[in-house]
Backbone as XML, in Angstrom:
<?xml version="1.0"?>
<chain id="A" units="angstrom">
  <residue number="1" name="GLN">
    <atom name="N" x="0.659" y="-0.892" z="-0.017"/>
    <atom name="CA" x="0.005" y="-0.511" z="0.267"/>
    <atom name="C" x="0.804" y="1.275" z="-0.264"/>
  </residue>
  <residue number="2" name="LEU">
    <atom name="N" x="1.067" y="1.871" z="-1.109"/>
    <atom name="CA" x="1.153" y="3.207" z="-1.087"/>
    <atom name="C" x="0.545" y="4.319" z="-0.172"/>
  </residue>
  <residue number="3" name="GLN">
    <atom name="N" x="1.181" y="5.015" z="0.515"/>
    <atom name="CA" x="1.085" y="5.743" z="1.478"/>
    <atom name="C" x="1.751" y="7.123" z="1.876"/>
  </residue>
  <residue number="4" name="LEU">
    <atom name="N" x="1.221" y="8.359" z="1.861"/>
    <atom name="CA" x="2.002" y="9.103" z="2.509"/>
    <atom name="C" x="1.063" y="9.728" z="3.929"/>
  </residue>
  <residue number="5" name="VAL">
    <atom name="N" x="1.902" y="9.605" z="4.993"/>
    <atom name="CA" x="1.646" y="9.949" z="6.382"/>
    <atom name="C" x="2.471" y="11.149" z="6.872"/>
  </residue>
  <residue number="6" name="GLU">
    <atom name="N" x="1.614" y="12.343" z="7.709"/>
    <atom name="CA" x="1.776" y="13.645" z="8.145"/>
    <atom name="C" x="2.134" y="13.588" z="9.217"/>
  </residue>
  <residue number="7" name="SER">
    <atom name="N" x="2.721" y="14.374" z="9.944"/>
    <atom name="CA" x="2.884" y="14.295" z="11.390"/>
    <atom name="C" x="3.260" y="15.751" z="12.138"/>
  </residue>
  <residue number="8" name="GLY">
    <atom name="N" x="3.146" y="15.909" z="13.122"/>
    <atom name="CA" x="3.693" y="16.985" z="13.657"/>
    <atom name="C" x="2.962" y="18.221" z="14.262"/>
  </residue>
  <residue number="9" name="GLY">
    <atom name="N" x="1.993" y="18.091" z="13.594"/>
    <atom name="CA" x="0.921" y="19.081" z="14.053"/>
    <atom name="C" x="0.602" y="19.211" z="15.627"/>
  </residue>
  <residue number="10" name="GLY">
    <atom name="N" x="-0.298" y="20.395" z="15.974"/>
    <atom name="CA" x="-0.846" y="20.369" z="16.770"/>
    <atom name="C" x="-1.136" y="21.639" z="17.494"/>
  </residue>
  <residue number="11" name="LEU">
    <atom name="N" x="-1.388" y="22.777" z="18.681"/>
    <atom name="CA" x="-2.022" y="23.659" z="18.903"/>
    <atom name="C" x="-0.198" y="24.726" z="19.497"/>
  </residue>
  <residue number="12" name="VAL">
    <atom name="N" x="0.043" y="25.584" z="18.910"/>
    <atom name="CA" x="1.025" y="25.914" z="18.908"/>
    <atom name="C" x="0.280" y="27.944" z="19.369"/>
  </residue>
  <residue number="13" name="GLN">
    <atom name="N" x="1.488" y="28.573" z="19.724"/>
    <atom name="CA" x="1.559" y="30.072" z="20.444"/>
    <atom name="C" x="1.959" y="30.597" z="19.007"/>
  </residue>
  <residue number="14" name="PRO">
    <atom name="N" x="2.089" y="31.750" z="19.344"/>
    <atom name="CA" x="1.690" y="32.658" z="18.123"/>
    <atom name="C" x="3.655" y="32.775" z="18.149"/>
  </residue>
  <residue number="15" name="GLY">
    <atom name="N" x="4.871" y="32.755" z="17.039"/>
    <atom name="CA" x="6.025" y="33.143" z="17.746"/>
    <atom name="C" x="6.397" y="31.905" z="17.975"/>
  </residue>
  <residue number="16" name="GLY">
    <atom name="N" x="5.808" y="30.544" z="17.830"/>
    <atom name="CA" x="6.086" y="29.506" z="17.515"/>
    <atom name="C" x="6.779" y="28.569" z="17.011"/>
  </residue>
  <residue number="17" name="SER">
    <atom name="N" x="7.115" y="27.016" z="17.305"/>
    <atom name="CA" x="7.339" y="26.601" z="16.242"/>
    <atom name="C" x="7.001" y="25.377" z="16.082"/>
  </residue>
  <residue number="18" name="LEU">
    <atom name="N" x="7.531" y="24.395" z="14.954"/>
    <atom name="CA" x="6.628" y="23.040" z="14.664"/>
    <atom name="C" x="6.875" y="23.216" z="13.948"/>
  </residue>
  <residue number="19" name="ARG">
    <atom name="N" x="7.808" y="21.143" z="13.799"/>
    <atom name="CA" x="8.322" y="20.259" z="12.423"/>
    <atom name="C" x="6.939" y="19.444" z="12.159"/>
  </residue>
  <residue number="20" name="LEU">
    <atom name="N" x="7.016" y="19.656" z="10.918"/>
    <atom name="CA" x="5.752" y="18.161" z="10.532"/>
    <atom name="C" x="6.700" y="17.749" z="9.231"/>
  </residue>
  <residue number="21" name="SER">
    <atom name="N" x="6.541" y="16.351" z="9.542"/>
    <atom name="CA" x="7.426" y="14.804" z="8.853"/>
    <atom name="C" x="5.869" y="14.201" z="7.778"/>
  </residue>
  <residue number="22" name="CYS">
    <atom name="N" x="6.545" y="14.232" z="6.935"/>
    <atom name="CA" x="6.168" y="13.366" z="5.872"/>
    <atom name="C" x="7.115" y="12.255" z="5.857"/>
  </residue>
  <residue number="23" name="ALA">
    <atom name="N" x="6.092" y="11.077" z="6.314"/>
    <atom name="CA" x="7.099" y="9.810" z="5.840"/>
    <atom name="C" x="6.143" y="8.911" z="4.810"/>
  </residue>
  <residue number="24" name="ALA">
    <atom name="N" x="6.746" y="8.297" z="3.432"/>
    <atom name="CA" x="6.380" y="7.546" z="2.805"/>
    <atom name="C" x="6.433" y="6.090" z="3.205"/>
  </residue>
  <residue number="25" name="SER">
    <atom name="N" x="5.318" y="5.433" z="3.090"/>
    <atom name="CA" x="5.445" y="3.658" z="3.600"/>
    <atom name="C" x="4.958" y="3.649" z="1.733"/>
  </residue>
  <residue number="26" name="GLY">
    <atom name="N" x="5.935" y="1.918" z="1.435"/>
    <atom name="CA" x="5.340" y="1.598" z="0.431"/>
    <atom name="C" x="5.776" y="1.555" z="-1.146"/>
  </residue>
  <residue number="27" name="PHE">
    <atom name="N" x="6.653" y="3.151" z="-0.904"/>
    <atom name="CA" x="7.604" y="3.401" z="-1.796"/>
    <atom name="C" x="9.002" y="3.614" z="-1.553"/>
  </residue>
  <residue number="28" name="THR">
    <atom name="N" x="10.051" y="4.446" z="-2.499"/>
    <atom name="CA" x="10.758" y="4.882" z="-1.903"/>
    <atom name="C" x="10.729" y="6.298" z="-2.130"/>
  </residue>
  <residue number="29" name="LEU">
    <atom name="N" x="11.107" y="7.262" z="-1.706"/>
    <atom name="CA" x="10.777" y="9.055" z="-1.388"/>
    <atom name="C" x="11.714" y="9.502" z="-2.045"/>
  </residue>
  <residue number="30" name="ASP">
    <atom name="N" x="13.099" y="8.912" z="-1.652"/>
    <atom name="CA" x="14.664" y="8.984" z="-2.425"/>
    <atom name="C" x="14.119" y="9.591" z="-4.458"/>
  </residue>
  <residue number="31" name="TYR">
    <atom name="N" x="12.976" y="9.174" z="-4.988"/>
    <atom name="CA" x="12.514" y="9.406" z="-5.895"/>
    <atom name="C" x="11.638" y="10.227" z="-6.272"/>
  </residue>
  <residue number="32" name="TYR">
    <atom name="N" x="11.488" y="10.856" z="-5.258"/>
    <atom name="CA" x="9.631" y="12.078" z="-5.576"/>
    <atom name="C" x="10.081" y="13.338" z="-5.213"/>
  </residue>
  <residue number="33" name="ALA">
    <atom name="N" x="10.015" y="14.299" z="-6.008"/>
    <atom name="CA" x="9.361" y="15.628" z="-5.026"/>
    <atom name="C" x="8.661" y="15.769" z="-4.090"/>
  </residue>
  <residue number="34" name="ILE">
    <atom name="N" x="8.818" y="16.449" z="-3.501"/>
    <atom name="CA" x="7.597" y="16.555" z="-2.373"/>
    <atom name="C" x="7.285" y="17.854" z="-1.597"/>
  </residue>
  <residue number="35" name="GLY">
    <atom name="N" x="6.580" y="18.094" z="-2.092"/>
    <atom name="CA" x="5.891" y="19.645" z="-1.227"/>
    <atom name="C" x="4.831" y="19.904" z="-0.589"/>
  </residue>
  <residue number="36" name="TRP">
    <atom name="N" x="4.632" y="20.366" z="0.181"/>
    <atom name="CA" x="3.702" y="20.741" z="1.311"/>
    <atom name="C" x="2.796" y="22.002" z="0.633"/>
  </residue>
  <residue number="37" name="PHE">
    <atom name="N" x="1.130" y="21.764" z="1.100"/>
    <atom name="CA" x="0.427" y="22.489" z="0.924"/>
    <atom name="C" x="-0.177" y="22.705" z="1.993"/>
  </residue>
  <residue number="38" name="ARG">
    <atom name="N" x="-1.066" y="23.946" z="2.178"/>
    <atom name="CA" x="-2.067" y="24.083" z="3.384"/>
    <atom name="C" x="-3.633" y="24.414" z="2.700"/>
  </residue>
  <residue number="39" name="GLN">
    <atom name="N" x="-4.532" y="24.411" z="3.874"/>
    <atom name="CA" x="-5.623" y="25.349" z="3.371"/>
    <atom name="C" x="-6.362" y="25.330" z="5.031"/>
  </residue>
  <residue number="40" name="ALA">
    <atom name="N" x="-6.848" y="26.691" z="4.801"/>
    <atom name="CA" x="-6.953" y="26.851" z="5.942"/>
    <atom name="C" x="-8.650" y="27.041" z="5.721"/>
  </residue>
  <residue number="41" name="PRO">
    <atom name="N" x="-9.244" y="27.952" z="6.831"/>
    <atom name="CA" x="-10.649" y="27.483" z="6.949"/>
    <atom name="C" x="-10.974" y="28.667" z="6.103"/>
  </residue>
  <residue number="42" name="GLY">
    <atom name="N" x="-12.036" y="28.535" z="5.021"/>
    <atom name="CA" x="-12.312" y="29.112" z="4.152"/>
    <atom name="C" x="-11.355" y="29.604" z="2.647"/>
  </residue>
  <residue number="43" name="LYS">
    <atom name="N" x="-10.576" y="28.946" z="3.095"/>
    <atom name="CA" x="-9.355" y="29.391" z="1.924"/>
    <atom name="C" x="-9.461" y="28.278" z="0.965"/>
  </residue>
  <residue number="44" name="GLU">
    <atom name="N" x="-8.771" y="28.525" z="-0.458"/>
    <atom name="CA" x="-8.061" y="27.272" z="-1.298"/>
    <atom name="C" x="-7.059" y="26.739" z="-0.561"/>
  </residue>
  <residue number="45" name="ARG">
    <atom name="N" x="-6.788" y="25.405" z="-1.238"/>
    <atom name="CA" x="-5.807" y="24.809" z="-0.757"/>
    <atom name="C" x="-4.695" y="25.529" z="-1.664"/>
  </residue>
  <residue number="46" name="GLU">
    <atom name="N" x="-3.318" y="25.652" z="-1.319"/>
    <atom name="CA" x="-2.154" y="26.519" z="-1.014"/>
    <atom name="C" x="-0.923" y="25.717" z="-1.137"/>
  </residue>
  <residue number="47" name="GLY">
    <atom name="N" x="0.162" y="26.004" z="-2.486"/>
    <atom name="CA" x="1.645" y="25.684" z="-2.108"/>
    <atom name="C" x="2.139" y="26.510" z="-1.066"/>
  </residue>
  <residue number="48" name="VAL">
    <atom name="N" x="2.687" y="25.450" z="-0.266"/>
    <atom name="CA" x="3.980" y="26.312" z="0.933"/>
    <atom name="C" x="5.136" y="26.017" z="0.538"/>
  </residue>
  <residue number="49" name="SER">
    <atom name="N" x="5.717" y="24.573" z="0.123"/>
    <atom name="CA" x="6.872" y="24.347" z="-0.239"/>
    <atom name="C" x="7.041" y="23.596" z="-1.382"/>
  </residue>
  <residue number="50" name="CYS">
    <atom name="N" x="8.253" y="23.285" z="-1.648"/>
    <atom name="CA" x="7.897" y="22.085" z="-2.296"/>
    <atom name="C" x="10.043" y="21.547" z="-2.287"/>
  </residue>
  <residue number="51" name="ILE">
    <atom name="N" x="10.158" y="20.490" z="-2.004"/>
    <atom name="CA" x="11.674" y="20.310" z="-2.745"/>
    <atom name="C" x="12.403" y="19.076" z="-3.782"/>
  </residue>
  <residue number="52" name="SER">
    <atom name="N" x="13.139" y="19.207" z="-4.490"/>
    <atom name="CA" x="13.159" y="18.235" z="-5.469"/>
    <atom name="C" x="13.750" y="17.069" z="-4.637"/>
  </residue>
  <residue number="53" name="SER">
    <atom name="N" x="14.009" y="15.489" z="-5.389"/>
    <atom name="CA" x="14.093" y="14.584" z="-4.789"/>
    <atom name="C" x="15.488" y="14.499" z="-4.413"/>
  </residue>
  <residue number="54" name="SER">
    <atom name="N" x="16.422" y="15.434" z="-4.913"/>
    <atom name="CA" x="18.011" y="15.907" z="-4.557"/>
    <atom name="C" x="17.846" y="15.927" z="-3.607"/>
  </residue>
  <residue number="55" name="GLY">
    <atom name="N" x="16.800" y="17.070" z="-3.750"/>
    <atom name="CA" x="17.285" y="17.865" z="-1.894"/>
    <atom name="C" x="17.508" y="19.438" z="-2.477"/>
  </residue>
  <residue number="56" name="GLY">
    <atom name="N" x="18.397" y="19.047" z="-4.019"/>
    <atom name="CA" x="18.623" y="20.467" z="-4.562"/>
    <atom name="C" x="18.316" y="21.576" z="-4.976"/>
  </residue>
  <residue number="57" name="SER">
    <atom name="N" x="16.850" y="21.653" z="-4.821"/>
    <atom name="CA" x="16.249" y="22.000" z="-5.218"/>
    <atom name="C" x="15.192" y="22.951" z="-4.435"/>
  </residue>
  <residue number="58" name="THR">
    <atom name="N" x="14.942" y="24.133" z="-3.863"/>
    <atom name="CA" x="13.345" y="24.064" z="-2.543"/>
    <atom name="C" x="13.291" y="25.549" z="-3.256"/>
  </residue>
  <residue number="59" name="ASN">
    <atom name="N" x="11.622" y="25.180" z="-2.665"/>
    <atom name="CA" x="10.862" y="27.003" z="-3.110"/>
    <atom name="C" x="9.998" y="27.028" z="-1.757"/>
  </residue>
  <residue number="60" name="TYR">
    <atom name="N" x="9.643" y="28.455" z="-1.882"/>
    <atom name="CA" x="8.493" y="28.400" z="-1.008"/>
    <atom name="C" x="7.564" y="29.280" z="-1.614"/>
  </residue>
  <residue number="61" name="ALA">
    <atom name="N" x="6.233" y="29.896" z="-0.989"/>
    <atom name="CA" x="5.484" y="30.380" z="-0.831"/>
    <atom name="C" x="6.125" y="32.201" z="-0.452"/>
  </residue>
  <residue number="62" name="ASP">
    <atom name="N" x="5.797" y="33.240" z="-0.919"/>
    <atom name="CA" x="6.190" y="34.211" z="0.035"/>
    <atom name="C" x="6.129" y="34.124" z="1.174"/>
  </residue>
  <residue number="63" name="SER">
    <atom name="N" x="4.644" y="34.106" z="1.640"/>
    <atom name="CA" x="4.092" y="33.753" z="2.739"/>
    <atom name="C" x="5.245" y="33.181" z="4.293"/>
  </residue>
  <residue number="64" name="VAL">
    <atom name="N" x="6.091" y="32.700" z="3.365"/>
    <atom name="CA" x="6.100" y="31.723" z="4.405"/>
    <atom name="C" x="8.378" y="31.655" z="4.246"/>
  </residue>
  <residue number="65" name="LYS">
    <atom name="N" x="8.413" y="32.521" z="3.651"/>
    <atom name="CA" x="9.688" y="32.779" z="2.669"/>
    <atom name="C" x="10.717" y="33.323" z="4.086"/>
  </residue>
  <residue number="66" name="GLY">
    <atom name="N" x="11.355" y="32.798" z="4.700"/>
    <atom name="CA" x="12.814" y="33.078" z="5.869"/>
    <atom name="C" x="11.417" y="32.365" z="7.249"/>
  </residue>
  <residue number="67" name="ARG">
    <atom name="N" x="10.568" y="31.721" z="7.141"/>
    <atom name="CA" x="10.836" y="31.122" z="8.001"/>
    <atom name="C" x="10.192" y="29.800" z="8.539"/>
  </residue>
  <residue number="68" name="PHE">
    <atom name="N" x="9.872" y="29.237" z="7.300"/>
    <atom name="CA" x="10.041" y="27.733" z="6.948"/>
    <atom name="C" x="11.130" y="27.031" z="6.440"/>
  </residue>
  <residue number="69" name="THR">
    <atom name="N" x="11.578" y="25.797" z="6.606"/>
    <atom name="CA" x="12.240" y="25.467" z="5.842"/>
    <atom name="C" x="12.128" y="24.079" z="5.843"/>
  </residue>
  <residue number="70" name="ILE">
    <atom name="N" x="12.572" y="23.396" z="4.128"/>
    <atom name="CA" x="12.025" y="22.515" z="3.780"/>
    <atom name="C" x="13.574" y="21.627" z="4.018"/>
  </residue>
  <residue number="71" name="SER">
    <atom name="N" x="12.832" y="20.190" z="4.477"/>
    <atom name="CA" x="14.385" y="19.281" z="4.093"/>
    <atom name="C" x="13.507" y="17.754" z="3.571"/>
  </residue>
  <residue number="72" name="ARG">
    <atom name="N" x="14.597" y="17.010" z="3.254"/>
    <atom name="CA" x="14.532" y="16.059" z="4.082"/>
    <atom name="C" x="15.711" y="15.021" z="3.829"/>
  </residue>
  <residue number="73" name="ASP">
    <atom name="N" x="15.033" y="13.150" z="4.822"/>
    <atom name="CA" x="16.267" y="12.568" z="4.697"/>
    <atom name="C" x="15.470" y="11.231" z="4.144"/>
  </residue>
  <residue number="74" name="ASN">
    <atom name="N" x="16.483" y="10.569" z="3.065"/>
    <atom name="CA" x="15.835" y="9.726" z="1.826"/>
    <atom name="C" x="16.137" y="8.276" z="3.145"/>
  </residue>
  <residue number="75" name="ALA">
    <atom name="N" x="17.198" y="8.702" z="3.896"/>
    <atom name="CA" x="17.851" y="7.147" z="4.233"/>
    <atom name="C" x="15.884" y="7.156" z="5.556"/>
  </residue>
  <residue number="76" name="LYS">
    <atom name="N" x="15.824" y="8.009" z="6.016"/>
    <atom name="CA" x="14.913" y="7.714" z="7.143"/>
    <atom name="C" x="13.233" y="8.117" z="5.162"/>
  </residue>
  <residue number="77" name="ASN">
    <atom name="N" x="13.099" y="7.781" z="4.543"/>
    <atom name="CA" x="11.967" y="7.979" z="3.808"/>
    <atom name="C" x="11.511" y="9.654" z="4.276"/>
  </residue>
  <residue number="78" name="THR">
    <atom name="N" x="11.861" y="10.352" z="4.622"/>
    <atom name="CA" x="10.619" y="11.352" z="5.460"/>
    <atom name="C" x="11.332" y="12.441" z="4.739"/>
  </residue>
  <residue number="79" name="VAL">
    <atom name="N" x="10.615" y="13.616" z="4.909"/>
    <atom name="CA" x="10.644" y="15.186" z="4.545"/>
    <atom name="C" x="10.059" y="15.609" z="5.509"/>
  </residue>
  <residue number="80" name="TYR">
    <atom name="N" x="10.487" y="16.853" z="5.653"/>
    <atom name="CA" x="10.372" y="17.716" z="6.987"/>
    <atom name="C" x="9.878" y="18.791" z="6.638"/>
  </residue>
  <residue number="81" name="LEU">
    <atom name="N" x="9.573" y="19.528" z="7.358"/>
    <atom name="CA" x="8.919" y="21.093" z="6.903"/>
    <atom name="C" x="8.539" y="21.507" z="8.734"/>
  </residue>
  <residue number="82" name="GLN">
    <atom name="N" x="10.128" y="22.699" z="8.923"/>
    <atom name="CA" x="10.664" y="23.573" z="9.704"/>
    <atom name="C" x="9.407" y="24.731" z="9.679"/>
  </residue>
  <residue number="83" name="MET">
    <atom name="N" x="8.524" y="24.612" z="11.026"/>
    <atom name="CA" x="7.546" y="25.896" z="10.680"/>
    <atom name="C" x="8.480" y="26.985" z="12.126"/>
  </residue>
  <residue number="84" name="ASN">
    <atom name="N" x="9.432" y="28.356" z="12.192"/>
    <atom name="CA" x="9.232" y="28.675" z="13.338"/>
    <atom name="C" x="8.532" y="29.711" z="12.604"/>
  </residue>
  <residue number="85" name="SER">
    <atom name="N" x="8.348" y="31.030" z="13.445"/>
    <atom name="CA" x="7.729" y="32.295" z="13.885"/>
    <atom name="C" x="6.396" y="32.102" z="13.096"/>
  </residue>
  <residue number="86" name="LEU">
    <atom name="N" x="5.757" y="31.295" z="14.199"/>
    <atom name="CA" x="4.368" y="30.857" z="13.411"/>
    <atom name="C" x="3.558" y="31.864" z="13.947"/>
  </residue>
  <residue number="87" name="LYS">
    <atom name="N" x="2.322" y="32.589" z="13.268"/>
    <atom name="CA" x="1.557" y="33.575" z="12.485"/>
    <atom name="C" x="0.349" y="32.574" z="12.779"/>
  </residue>
  <residue number="88" name="PRO">
    <atom name="N" x="-0.980" y="33.206" z="13.515"/>
    <atom name="CA" x="-1.969" y="32.885" z="13.532"/>
    <atom name="C" x="-2.123" y="32.366" z="11.756"/>
  </residue>
  <residue number="89" name="GLU">
    <atom name="N" x="-2.603" y="33.414" z="11.028"/>
    <atom name="CA" x="-2.773" y="33.336" z="9.781"/>
    <atom name="C" x="-1.998" y="31.353" z="9.011"/>
  </residue>
  <residue number="90" name="ASP">
    <atom name="N" x="-1.270" y="30.991" z="9.973"/>
    <atom name="CA" x="-0.286" y="29.588" z="9.601"/>
    <atom name="C" x="-1.533" y="28.728" z="9.726"/>
  </residue>
  <residue number="91" name="THR">
    <atom name="N" x="-2.414" y="29.061" z="10.258"/>
    <atom name="CA" x="-3.443" y="27.740" z="10.741"/>
    <atom name="C" x="-3.681" y="27.207" z="9.738"/>
  </residue>
  <residue number="92" name="ALA">
    <atom name="N" x="-3.694" y="26.083" z="9.051"/>
    <atom name="CA" x="-4.247" y="25.354" z="8.535"/>
    <atom name="C" x="-4.032" y="23.446" z="8.636"/>
  </residue>
  <residue number="93" name="VAL">
    <atom name="N" x="-5.249" y="23.389" z="7.674"/>
    <atom name="CA" x="-4.608" y="21.373" z="7.413"/>
    <atom name="C" x="-3.133" y="21.794" z="6.477"/>
  </residue>
  <residue number="94" name="TYR">
    <atom name="N" x="-2.243" y="20.536" z="7.046"/>
    <atom name="CA" x="-1.078" y="20.578" z="6.173"/>
    <atom name="C" x="-1.009" y="19.152" z="5.192"/>
  </residue>
  <residue number="95" name="TYR">
    <atom name="N" x="-0.688" y="19.244" z="4.157"/>
    <atom name="CA" x="-0.523" y="18.321" z="3.375"/>
    <atom name="C" x="0.937" y="18.078" z="2.493"/>
  </residue>
  <residue number="96" name="CYS">
    <atom name="N" x="1.553" y="16.542" z="2.751"/>
    <atom name="CA" x="2.068" y="16.508" z="1.520"/>
    <atom name="C" x="1.628" y="16.005" z="0.974"/>
  </residue>
  <residue number="97" name="ALA">
    <atom name="N" x="2.697" y="16.214" z="-0.887"/>
    <atom name="CA" x="2.400" y="14.920" z="-1.261"/>
    <atom name="C" x="3.661" y="15.256" z="-2.818"/>
  </residue>
  <residue number="98" name="ALA">
    <atom name="N" x="3.288" y="14.308" z="-2.983"/>
    <atom name="CA" x="4.290" y="13.397" z="-3.976"/>
    <atom name="C" x="4.106" y="13.405" z="-5.447"/>
  </residue>
  <residue number="99" name="VAL">
    <atom name="N" x="5.651" y="13.738" z="-6.451"/>
    <atom name="CA" x="5.875" y="13.472" z="-7.848"/>
    <atom name="C" x="7.218" y="13.537" z="-8.304"/>
  </residue>
  <residue number="100" name="GLY">
    <atom name="N" x="7.176" y="12.804" z="-9.465"/>
    <atom name="CA" x="8.958" y="13.336" z="-9.853"/>
    <atom name="C" x="9.717" y="13.964" z="-9.574"/>
  </residue>
  <residue number="101" name="ALA">
    <atom name="N" x="11.094" y="13.319" z="-9.635"/>
    <atom name="CA" x="11.555" y="14.250" z="-9.174"/>
    <atom name="C" x="11.972" y="15.905" z="-9.738"/>
  </residue>
  <residue number="102" name="MET">
    <atom name="N" x="10.692" y="16.465" z="-9.911"/>
    <atom name="CA" x="11.068" y="18.030" z="-9.728"/>
    <atom name="C" x="9.617" y="18.417" z="-9.321"/>
  </residue>
  <residue number="103" name="CYS">
    <atom name="N" x="9.802" y="19.389" z="-8.996"/>
    <atom name="CA" x="8.176" y="20.351" z="-8.275"/>
    <atom name="C" x="8.360" y="20.748" z="-9.196"/>
  </residue>
  <residue number="104" name="VAL">
    <atom name="N" x="6.487" y="20.363" z="-9.423"/>
    <atom name="CA" x="5.391" y="20.980" z="-10.625"/>
    <atom name="C" x="3.897" y="21.690" z="-9.371"/>
  </residue>
  <residue number="105" name="VAL">
    <atom name="N" x="3.356" y="21.807" z="-10.362"/>
    <atom name="CA" x="2.186" y="22.685" z="-9.772"/>
    <atom name="C" x="1.590" y="21.734" z="-9.060"/>
  </residue>
  <residue number="106" name="GLU">
    <atom name="N" x="0.322" y="22.220" z="-8.430"/>
    <atom name="CA" x="0.017" y="21.321" z="-7.366"/>
    <atom name="C" x="-1.309" y="20.168" z="-7.832"/>
  </residue>
  <residue number="107" name="TYR">
    <atom name="N" x="-1.629" y="19.988" z="-10.044"/>
    <atom name="CA" x="-2.327" y="19.526" z="-9.483"/>
    <atom name="C" x="-1.654" y="18.681" z="-10.666"/>
  </residue>
  <residue number="108" name="GLU">
    <atom name="N" x="-0.613" y="18.451" z="-10.087"/>
    <atom name="CA" x="0.838" y="16.899" z="-10.905"/>
    <atom name="C" x="0.743" y="15.987" z="-10.343"/>
  </residue>
  <residue number="109" name="TYR">
    <atom name="N" x="0.534" y="16.789" z="-8.388"/>
    <atom name="CA" x="1.417" y="15.725" z="-8.178"/>
    <atom name="C" x="0.442" y="13.835" z="-8.162"/>
  </residue>
  <residue number="110" name="ASP">
    <atom name="N" x="0.919" y="13.329" z="-7.718"/>
    <atom name="CA" x="0.694" y="12.004" z="-7.691"/>
    <atom name="C" x="-0.204" y="11.086" z="-6.571"/>
  </residue>
  <residue number="111" name="TYR">
    <atom name="N" x="0.883" y="10.838" z="-5.493"/>
    <atom name="CA" x="0.154" y="11.024" z="-3.839"/>
    <atom name="C" x="0.139" y="12.243" z="-3.179"/>
  </residue>
  <residue number="112" name="TRP">
    <atom name="N" x="-1.110" y="11.954" z="-2.452"/>
    <atom name="CA" x="-1.334" y="12.618" z="-1.047"/>
    <atom name="C" x="-1.190" y="12.412" z="0.011"/>
  </residue>
  <residue number="113" name="GLY">
    <atom name="N" x="-1.470" y="12.938" z="1.504"/>
    <atom name="CA" x="-1.370" y="12.501" z="2.320"/>
    <atom name="C" x="-2.825" y="13.057" z="2.800"/>
  </residue>
  <residue number="114" name="GLN">
    <atom name="N" x="-3.715" y="12.535" z="4.364"/>
    <atom name="CA" x="-4.192" y="12.693" z="4.611"/>
    <atom name="C" x="-4.248" y="14.119" z="5.426"/>
  </residue>
  <residue number="115" name="GLY">
    <atom name="N" x="-3.374" y="15.195" z="5.909"/>
    <atom name="CA" x="-2.738" y="16.331" z="6.424"/>
    <atom name="C" x="-2.988" y="15.878" z="7.750"/>
  </residue>
  <residue number="116" name="THR">
    <atom name="N" x="-2.389" y="17.379" z="8.760"/>
    <atom name="CA" x="-1.725" y="17.412" z="10.171"/>
    <atom name="C" x="-2.664" y="18.950" z="10.360"/>
  </residue>
  <residue number="117" name="GLN">
    <atom name="N" x="-3.438" y="18.743" z="11.686"/>
    <atom name="CA" x="-3.643" y="20.740" z="11.503"/>
    <atom name="C" x="-2.795" y="21.600" z="13.022"/>
  </residue>
  <residue number="118" name="VAL">
    <atom name="N" x="-2.501" y="22.234" z="11.927"/>
    <atom name="CA" x="-1.208" y="23.492" z="12.747"/>
    <atom name="C" x="-2.566" y="24.581" z="13.164"/>
  </residue>
  <residue number="119" name="THR">
    <atom name="N" x="-2.427" y="24.707" z="14.465"/>
    <atom name="CA" x="-3.198" y="25.391" z="15.001"/>
    <atom name="C" x="-1.628" y="27.118" z="15.913"/>
  </residue>
  <residue number="120" name="VAL">
    <atom name="N" x="-2.127" y="27.693" z="14.968"/>
    <atom name="CA" x="-1.976" y="28.655" z="15.789"/>
    <atom name="C" x="-2.717" y="29.755" z="16.425"/>
  </residue>
  <residue number="121" name="SER">
    <atom name="N" x="-2.265" y="29.605" z="17.633"/>
    <atom name="CA" x="-2.949" y="30.994" z="18.553"/>
    <atom name="C" x="-2.387" y="31.439" z="20.376"/>
  </residue>
  <residue number="122" name="SER">
    <atom name="N" x="-2.904" y="31.908" z="20.388"/>
    <atom name="CA" x="-2.755" y="32.550" z="21.935"/>
    <atom name="C" x="-4.266" y="32.517" z="22.842"/>
  </residue>
</chain>
């Protein structure tokens, strides 16, 4: 069974940090670019960050640049999203998704996780 599972979400105060994990089961993550997406209440799903299969290329939404960092550990078959200086507007369900080799637009992704809730509130 091919599966992506997000974890690490939770409730955090503004200015706090969380690290999200995206773990693959049933396939080797080495071959895939991994994107992080989020959907906030009342808003469409948006791209947050992406990392190429090699880890050599990353991108970020303007809203998270300088605060979020994407990385991968292929030995653990896992991609991470380190989120620092969190703001209430970061509150959303965060999803990871896999696509071959290079980051692409949202509709090109082949595999999706079920999401993990991040809530930023005082």
